[in-house]
C-alpha positions in Angstrom: -32.8 33.9 39.6 -31.3 30.5 40.4 -34.7 29.2 41.6 -35.9 27.2 44.6 -33.3 24.9 46.1 -33.7 21.9 48.3 -31.5 23.5 50.9 -30.8 27.3 51.4 -27.6 28.1 53.3 -27.2 31.5 54.8 -23.5 32.3 55.3 -20.5 31.4 53.1 -17.8 31.1 55.7 -15.9 27.8 56.2 -19.0 26.1 57.8 -21.5 27.1 55.1 -19.1 26.3 52.3 -18.4 22.8 53.8 -22.1 22.1 54.1 -22.7 23.3 50.5 -19.9 21.1 49.2 -21.1 18.1 51.1 -24.7 18.4 50.0 -23.7 19.0 46.3 -21.4 15.9 46.6 -24.5 13.9 47.7 -26.5 15.3 44.7 -28.6 17.8 46.6 -29.5 21.2 45.0 -28.4 24.2 47.2 -28.2 27.9 47.2 -25.7 29.7 49.4 -25.9 33.4 50.1 -23.7 35.8 52.0 -24.0 39.5 52.8 -20.2 40.0 52.3 -19.1 41.2 48.9 -16.1 38.8 49.0 -14.6 36.1 51.2 -12.3 37.0 54.0 -8.8 38.1 53.3 -7.8 37.6 57.0 -6.1 34.5 58.6 -8.8 34.2 61.3 -9.4 30.5 62.1 -6.0 29.1 61.5 -5.9 25.3 62.1 -7.5 22.2 60.6 -7.3 19.4 63.1 -6.9 15.7 62.4 -10.5 14.7 62.7 -11.6 17.4 60.3 -8.9 16.4 57.8 -10.1 12.8 58.1 -13.6 13.9 57.1 -12.4 15.9 54.1 -10.3 12.9 53.1 -13.3 10.6 53.3 -15.2 13.1 51.2 -12.4 13.0 48.6 -11.0 16.6 48.7 -8.5 16.9 51.5 -5.5 17.4 49.1 -6.2 21.0 48.4 -5.9 21.9 52.1 -2.8 19.8 52.5 -1.1 21.5 49.6 -1.9 25.0 51.0 -1.1 24.4 54.6 1.8 23.9 57.0 2.1 20.8 59.2 2.7 21.7 62.8 3.9 18.7 64.8 3.8 19.9 68.3 3.6 22.7 70.9 6.1 24.0 73.4 5.0 25.8 76.6 7.6 27.8 78.5 7.9 30.6 81.0 10.4 32.4 78.8 13.2 31.1 80.9 12.5 27.4 81.2 10.4 24.8 79.4 7.2 23.8 81.1 6.0 21.1 78.7 6.3 19.9 75.1 3.3 18.3 73.4 3.8 16.1 70.4 1.0 16.1 67.8 2.6 13.0 66.3 0.9 11.0 69.0 -2.6 11.8 67.6 -4.3 8.5 66.5 -4.8 9.5 62.9 -3.3 9.3 59.5 -3.2 13.1 59.8 -1.1 13.3 63.0 -0.5 17.0 63.0 -2.2 20.4 63.1 -2.6 21.8 59.6 -1.9 25.5 59.8 -3.8 27.2 57.1 -5.3 30.8 57.0 -9.1 30.9 56.9 -8.8 32.9 53.7 -7.1 29.9 52.0 -9.6 27.5 53.5 -12.5 29.5 52.1 -10.8 29.9 48.7 -10.3 26.1 48.4 -13.9 25.4 49.4 -15.4 28.1 47.2 -13.4 27.1 44.2 -14.5 23.5 44.6 -18.1 24.5 44.9 -17.8 26.6 41.8 -16.3 23.7 39.9 -19.5 21.7 40.8 -21.6 24.5 39.3 -22.7 26.4 42.4 -21.7 30.0 42.9 -21.9 31.8 46.2 -24.4 34.6 45.9 -22.7 37.6 47.4 -24.1 40.9 48.8 -27.2 38.9 49.4 -28.6 38.5 52.9 -31.4 36.6 54.5 -33.8 39.3 55.7 -36.6 37.0 56.9 -38.1 33.5 56.8 -41.1 31.5 57.8 -41.3 27.8 58.4 -44.5 26.7 56.5 -44.3 23.1 57.8 -43.7 21.5 54.3 -41.1 24.1 53.3 -39.3 27.3 54.4 -40.3 30.6 52.8 -37.3 32.9 52.8 -36.8 36.5 51.7 -33.4 37.4 50.3 -32.3 41.0 49.9 -29.5 42.3 47.8 -27.1 45.2 48.3 -29.3 47.5 46.2 -32.4 46.7 48.2 -34.0 44.3 45.7 -35.7 41.3 47.3 -36.6 37.8 46.3 -39.0 35.4 48.0 -38.2 31.7 47.6 -39.1 28.4 49.0 -36.6 25.8 50.1 -37.2 22.4 51.7 -34.7 23.3 54.5 -32.8 26.4 55.8 -29.4 26.2 57.5 -28.0 29.2 59.3 -24.2 29.2 59.0 -24.2 33.0 59.4 -21.9 33.5 62.3 -22.1 34.9 65.8 -24.7 37.5 64.9 -26.8 35.0 63.0 -30.0 36.3 61.4 -31.3 32.7 61.3 -30.7 32.3 65.1 -32.4 35.7 65.7 -35.3 34.6 63.5 -35.7 31.4 65.5 -35.7 33.5 68.7 -33.1 31.2 70.3 -31.2 32.5 73.3 -27.4 32.7 72.8 -26.4 31.9 76.4 -23.0 32.5 77.9 -20.6 35.3 78.7 -17.8 37.5 77.6 -14.5 37.1 79.4 -13.4 40.1 81.4 -10.1 40.5 79.6 -8.6 42.3 76.6 -6.6 40.4 74.0 -4.3 41.5 71.2 -3.8 39.7 67.8 -1.0 40.3 65.3 -0.4 38.5 62.0 3.0 39.2 60.5 6.5 38.2 59.7 8.4 37.0 62.9 12.1 36.3 63.4 13.6 34.6 66.4 11.5 31.5 66.8 13.6 28.3 66.3 11.0 25.6 65.5 8.9 26.6 62.5 6.7 23.5 62.8 5.7 24.1 66.4 3.3 26.3 68.3 5.2 28.4 70.9 3.3 29.4 74.0 4.8 31.6 76.8 3.2 31.6 80.2 4.7 34.8 81.5 3.9 36.3 84.9 2.2 39.2 83.1 0.1 37.0 80.8 0.1 34.6 78.0 1.9 35.1 74.7 1.3 32.5 71.9 2.7 32.0 68.4 1.1 30.0 65.7 3.0 29.3 62.4 1.2 30.2 59.2 3.7 29.8 56.3 7.4 30.7 55.9 8.3 33.3 58.5 4.7 34.5 58.9 3.1 33.8 62.4 -0.1 34.6 64.3 0.6 36.2 67.7 -2.0 36.3 70.5 -1.4 38.0 73.9 -3.6 38.6 77.0 -3.7 42.3 77.8 -5.3 42.2 81.2 -8.6 42.8 82.8 -11.5 44.5 81.0 -14.8 46.1 82.2 -18.2 45.3 80.7 -18.5 46.9 77.3 -15.0 48.3 77.4 -13.2 48.4 74.1 -9.4 48.4 73.6 -7.7 50.1 70.7 -5.9 47.9 68.2 -2.3 47.4 69.1 0.6 49.0 67.2 3.5 47.0 65.9 5.7 48.6 68.5 3.4 47.4 71.3 3.4 43.9 69.9 7.2 43.9 69.7 7.5 45.2 73.2 5.1 42.4 74.5 7.1 39.7 72.6 10.4 41.0 74.0 9.2 41.1 77.6 7.2 37.8 77.7 9.1 35.8 75.2 12.6 36.8 74.2 14.3 40.1 73.1 15.4 38.1 70.0 11.8 37.7 68.8 10.6 40.6 66.5 7.8 41.2 64.0 7.9 43.1 60.8 5.4 43.9 58.0 2.2 43.1 59.9 -0.7 41.9 57.8 -3.3 42.3 60.6 -3.3 44.0 64.0 -6.4 43.9 66.2 -7.7 43.9 69.7 -10.5 41.5 70.7 -12.6 40.0 73.4 -13.3 36.3 74.0 -17.0 35.3 74.0 -18.3 31.9 75.1 -21.9 31.4 74.1 -24.1 28.6 72.8 -27.7 27.8 71.9 -29.4 24.9 73.6 -31.0 23.5 70.5 -29.5 23.5 67.0 -32.8 23.1 65.1 -36.5 23.7 65.0 -38.7 22.4 62.4 -37.1 22.8 59.0 -34.5 25.3 60.2 -31.0 24.4 61.5 -28.0 26.2 62.9 -24.3 25.3 62.5 -20.9 26.7 63.4 -20.7 30.1 65.1 -24.4 30.6 64.7 -24.8 27.9 67.3 -21.7 28.1 69.4 -18.7 30.4 69.9 -15.6 29.5 72.0 -12.4 30.8 73.3 -9.7 30.4 70.6 -7.7 28.1 73.0 -7.1 24.8 71.2 -8.3 26.1 67.8 -11.5 24.1 68.1 -14.2 26.6 66.9 -14.0 26.3 63.1 -13.3 22.6 63.3 -16.4 22.0 65.5 -18.5 24.0 63.0 -17.2 22.1 60.0 -18.0 18.8 61.8 -21.5 20.2 62.4 -21.8 20.5 58.7 -20.5 17.0 58.0 -23.0 15.6 60.5 -26.0 17.5 59.1 -25.2 17.0 55.4 -25.6 13.2 55.2 -28.7 13.3 57.2 -30.3 15.9 55.0 -29.2 14.0 51.9 -30.8 10.7 53.0 -34.1 12.4 54.0 -34.2 14.5 50.8 -33.5 11.4 48.7 -36.4 9.7 50.4 -34.1 7.0 51.8 -34.6 7.8 55.4 -37.4 9.1 57.6 -37.4 12.8 58.5 -37.0 11.8 62.2 -33.3 11.1 61.3 -32.7 14.8 61.4 -33.8 15.0 65.1 -30.4 13.4 66.0 -28.5 16.4 64.6 -29.2 18.8 67.5 -28.8 16.1 70.2 -25.4 15.0 68.9 -23.9 18.3 68.0 -25.2 20.2 71.0 -23.5 17.7 73.3 -20.2 18.1 71.3 -20.6 21.9 71.6 -20.9 21.7 75.3 -17.7 19.6 75.5 -15.7 21.9 73.3 -16.9 25.0 75.2 -15.9 23.4 78.5 -12.4 22.3 77.2 -11.6 25.6 75.6 -12.7 27.5 78.7 -10.5 25.3 80.9 -7.5 25.9 78.7 -8.1 29.7 78.8 -8.4 29.7 82.6 -5.1 27.8 82.9 -3.3 30.1 80.5 -4.6 33.3 82.2 -4.0 32.6 85.9 -2.8 35.8 87.5 -1.8 34.6 91.0 2.0 33.9 91.0 1.6 31.0 93.5 -1.1 29.4 91.3 1.0 29.9 88.2 3.9 28.1 89.9 1.6 25.2 90.9 0.2 25.0 87.4 3.6 24.9 85.8 4.8 22.2 88.3 1.8 20.0 87.8 1.9 20.3 84.0 5.7 19.6 83.9 5.1 16.4 85.9 2.0 15.3 83.9 3.7 15.9 80.5 6.3 13.2 81.5 3.6 10.5 81.2 3.1 9.2 77.6 -0.5 8.3 78.3 -1.3 11.9 79.3 0.5 13.2 76.3 -1.5 10.9 74.1 -4.8 11.9 75.6 -4.0 15.6 75.3 -3.0 15.2 71.7 -6.1 13.3 70.8 -8.3 15.8 72.5 -6.7 18.7 70.5 -7.1 16.7 67.3 -10.8 16.1 68.2 -10.2 12.3 68.0 -12.1 11.8 71.2 -15.4 13.0 69.9 -18.1 10.3 69.6 -21.8 9.8 70.0 -22.3 7.1 72.7 -25.6 8.6 73.8 -27.1 9.3 70.3 -30.4 7.9 69.3 -28.5 6.6 66.2 -26.1 4.5 68.3 -27.0 0.9 68.8 -25.2 -2.2 70.1 -26.6 -5.7 70.4 -23.7 -7.6 72.0 -20.0 -7.6 72.9 -17.5 -6.3 70.4 -14.8 -8.8 69.5 -12.3 -6.1 68.4 -12.1 -2.5 67.5 -14.4 0.5 68.1 -17.8 0.1 69.7 -21.0 1.7 68.6 -20.8 5.5 68.9 -17.0 5.6 68.4 -15.1 6.8 65.5 -14.2 4.3 62.8 -10.4 4.8 62.3 -10.0 3.4 58.8 -10.6 5.2 55.5 -13.6 3.9 53.6 -14.1 4.3 49.8 -15.6 7.5 48.6 -18.9 6.8 46.8 -19.6 8.6 43.5 -22.9 10.3 44.5 -25.1 10.0 47.5 -24.4 8.7 50.9 -24.9 5.3 52.6 -24.1 3.4 55.7 -21.1 1.0 55.1 -21.6 -2.5 56.3 -18.5 -4.4 57.5 -18.3 -8.0 58.6 -18.7 -11.5 57.1 -19.3 -11.3 53.3 -22.7 -13.0 53.3 -24.1 -10.8 56.1 -22.8 -7.6 54.5 -24.1 -8.6 51.1 -27.5 -9.4 52.6 -27.9 -6.0 54.2 -26.8 -4.2 51.1 -29.4 -6.1 49.0 -32.2 -5.6 51.5 -31.5 -1.9 52.1 -30.0 -0.6 48.8 -30.8 3.0 49.5 -29.2 3.0 53.0 -26.3 0.5 52.8 -23.3 -0.2 50.7 -20.9 -3.1 51.1 -17.6 -2.2 52.7 -14.2 -3.7 51.8 -13.2 -7.1 53.1 -12.4 -6.8 56.8 -9.3 -7.7 58.7 -10.2 -11.2 60.1 -10.2 -9.8 63.6 -12.9 -7.2 62.6 -14.9 -9.8 60.7 -15.9 -11.2 64.1 -18.2 -8.2 64.5 -21.0 -7.0 62.2 -20.8 -3.2 62.0 -22.7 -0.4 60.3 -20.5 2.7 59.8 -22.3 6.1 59.4 -21.5 8.2 56.4 -19.6 10.6 58.7 -17.3 7.8 59.9 -18.8 6.8 63.3 -19.9 3.3 64.2 -23.7 3.2 64.3 -24.4 -0.5 65.0 -22.3 -3.4 66.4 -23.4 -7.0 66.8 -22.2 -10.5 66.5 -20.9 -11.7 63.1 -24.3 -13.2 62.2 -26.5 -10.6 63.9 -28.2 -9.5 60.7 -31.5 -9.4 62.5 -30.2 -6.7 64.8 -28.7 -4.7 61.9 -31.9 -5.1 59.9 -34.0 -3.8 62.8 -31.7 -0.8 63.1 -32.0 0.0 59.4 -35.7 -0.6 59.2 -36.3 2.0 61.9 -34.5 4.6 59.7 -35.8 3.6 56.3 -38.5 5.8 54.8 
C-alpha cells in the first residue's frame, strides 16, 4: 500500500488531477483515487479559458495543453440568415487571448502523465467508501473493485469526485439548485460546411439553439436544445440522422456530420453547495458546483478551485501559515461559484428564449451592444474568467491609495517566476522594502523581479495564485509585516 498521505484526493478528473499536480509541485505527499478503471475517452469539458491557462503557465506546465489544443479566436452568433453578433476573444486582457479548445480526454492525459512523471500514480478502481474527521486527521476507508478495503489516515481530504460526490454526501451538504426543464442533444463528430475553423458558431434559430465548438481538424462538438422536458423525463440519445436534420434546419443545408465519436442526450443541472469545507474536508469542482455548459466555465472554475486550495494547504502543511488560512477557501470560491452559476444561467436563458417577439428584441439589443468595443471587451474578459477577483476576501488588505496597477483583491496580470519547490507570496516594490520582507518572513515571502518604476510606487504582496493580497505605499513595510504576521504560524 502507498501509505498515509498528507492529502487524500477522491476523484481523478481534471480538478482532482490539477490539485494533485499542484500539491506535488509544492512538495506535499498525496494519494489520488478514482472508481473508474481508466480516464475518460470522451471530449466532455472542451475549453481551457485564459485565466486557467495563466495559472498553468505560472505553475510551469502550460505547454502540454497548448501543444494539444486548438486556439479559438472568437464566436459568431447568427439566426441562420443574418449575423447577430461577433465576439473577438483577441480582446481578452491576457497573454492567452483565446479559448483553447481541447477535449477533456486530452486534458486528463496531460495532467495524469505529468503526475506520473512526478512519481504519483492514480489508484484506479478504488473508491472512497467512508470517512471520519478525527479533528487532527481524517480516517478514510478505500474499497477496491474486488471488495478489498483499506483504512488510512490523511491530514486532509478533498472531494473532487463529481456531481454525485461521495465526499459531499459524507459531509451531509445540501446540493441546492434545479434541473432545467428542457432536453438537449450533444454530438461529437466530423463536420463539413463551417467556414471559420477557429471560431465558435452559434445559431439562434426560432426552434432553438444550435452551437458548434471546434475540437481539432474537422472535428466539432455540436449542442442543440430539443425543447421542453417534464420532471424526470429522459430523452433517447439522438441518431446521426437527427443531428444532421437539426443542423440543416437551424444552421445551413451545407452543414453535415459524418463518423460521430459520441452522440448523447442530456439535461442541464444548476446546483451548488453553500460551504466548500468543514473541518479537514474540502470540496472542489463538480462536487461543489455544477453549471449550464453555456460559456464553458464549469471545468475552469473547478480547476481554479484547485489552484486556490493547493497553495493554502501547502503553506499550512509546511507549518509556514496558520490553519486559519484555509478558512478563506470556502468564502472565496463559493462567491465565485455563485457568480459563475448566475452568468451561465443568464446565457442559457438568453439562448433558449421561445417567444418570437422576445427573440427579436434579444437579437436587436445584442446586435446594437456588440458594436461598442467596451462591451465586447467586457464580454470577452468575462468568458476568459479575467474578471474574477477576491475583493471581499479575508486575505485581501489595502492600507492606502494605489499609485498604479491592480488593487488588493484583483488579478496580477504579469507572469512571476516559478519557484522550484514550495509556494510563497511575492513581494513587489522598492528593493529595500521587498528584501526586508523576504528576510523577515522567509517561509512566506520571496522577492519578486524589479518592478516597472510606475509599479515601484506601491508595495504589493502577490498571492501564490496570482492575486494581489496587500497594497500599500512604497515604504509601508509595517502594513505588509502586520498582514504577514497575521498569517504566519
